[in-house]
C-alpha positions in Angstrom: 136.7 152.2 -10.6 134.9 154.2 -7.9 134.7 152.9 -4.4 132.3 154.1 -1.7 132.8 153.9 2.1 130.0 151.8 3.5 128.6 150.2 6.7 126.3 147.3 7.5 123.4 147.9 9.9 124.3 144.7 11.7 126.7 146.7 13.9 123.7 148.4 15.4 120.9 145.9 15.0 120.7 142.2 14.4 117.3 142.4 12.7 116.6 145.7 11.0 113.1 147.1 11.6 111.2 150.3 11.5 112.5 151.2 15.0 116.0 151.3 13.5 115.4 154.0 10.9 117.6 156.3 13.0 120.6 154.3 11.8 120.4 155.8 8.3 121.1 159.4 9.3 123.6 158.2 11.9 125.6 156.4 9.2 125.6 159.5 7.0 126.6 161.6 10.0 129.6 159.3 10.5 130.7 159.8 6.9 129.5 156.6 5.3 128.3 156.9 1.6 126.5 153.6 1.3 124.6 151.3 3.8 123.9 147.6 3.7 120.9 146.3 5.6 120.8 143.2 7.8 117.5 141.7 6.8 116.6 138.7 8.9 113.0 138.7 8.0 112.1 140.1 4.5 108.4 140.0 5.4 108.8 142.6 8.2 111.5 144.8 6.6 110.1 148.3 6.2 111.0 148.8 2.5 109.0 152.0 1.9 110.2 153.7 5.1 113.8 152.8 4.4 113.6 154.0 0.8 112.1 157.3 1.8 114.7 157.8 4.6 117.6 156.9 2.2 116.4 159.5 -0.2 115.8 162.1 2.5 119.3 161.6 4.0 121.1 161.2 0.7 122.9 157.9 1.2 123.0 154.9 -1.1 
């Protein structure tokens, strides 16, 4: 079984929004391999921007 070292965005932001996209590269820089998002409002969560940034940075 493979395990990945991950982090939750909740340590930086209570409600993840477009203004928090900087967290994705920061998490990668800190050595995390996977990121979990604190989604307090699914109607305002920036799905497309997050997906693009995850692919750009190379983190799950």
